[in-house]
N, C-alpha and C positions, 0 to 999 in steps of 0.2 A: 113812400113811407120814409120818414126821417130816421137816420141812423143815430143810435145813442152813442154818446162819448164813452169809450172804454175806460174802465177804472185803471189807474196806474198800478203797476206791480206792487205787491206788498213790500213794505220796508219794516225791518225790525231794528230797534236801537237798544243798546245796553248803556245805562247811565249809572255812574258811580259818583257819589258826593262824599266829601270829607272836610273836616274843619282843621285849619292850620292856625298856629299862633306864632306871632313874632313880637319881639320887644318893641319895635317901632310902630307896628300897625295893630297889634292886638289880634283877636280872633277874626278869621274870615273863612268863608266857604269857598271851596274849589270843586271842580268836577271834571269828569272825563266822559265822553260819549263815543260810542262805536256804532257804525252802521254794519250790521252783521253780514248782509249780502255782499258788500264790497270789501269789508275789512278796514275801511278808512276810519280814522279816529281823530279826535281833537280834544284839547283841554279847554276849559272855560272858567271865567271868574264871575260871570253873571248870566242870568236867564236869557238875555238877548243874544249872547254869543252862542249858547246852546241851541236856541231856536233858529239862528242863522244856519247852523250846521244841518239841522233837520230839513229846513227849506231847500237846501241844495239838492236833496234827493226827491223833491216834489211831494213830500209827505204832508206839507202844509201849504196853504195858499199864502202868498205874500200880501196879506191884507191887514196888517197891523197886529198880527199875533193870533187871530181867530182861526181855529181849525177849518180846513176845507169842508164844504158840505158834501155829503154823499148823495148820489142820485137816488130817487125813489125806487 
């Protein structure tokens, strides 16, 4: 009988977005993300940076941004 692959432990993230304005760049969005279980956090300027942080914890497959599929 084949063993099923165990699910990775749950990961919880808190994400905060805000808009900043500068005279040279105009308005832009920034963000901060925190992995609740580890307490690690990072700031980001775009979605790719945020998703890179999430992938570090195995919460998403590194397959071009699509979420990992759950087993049946």
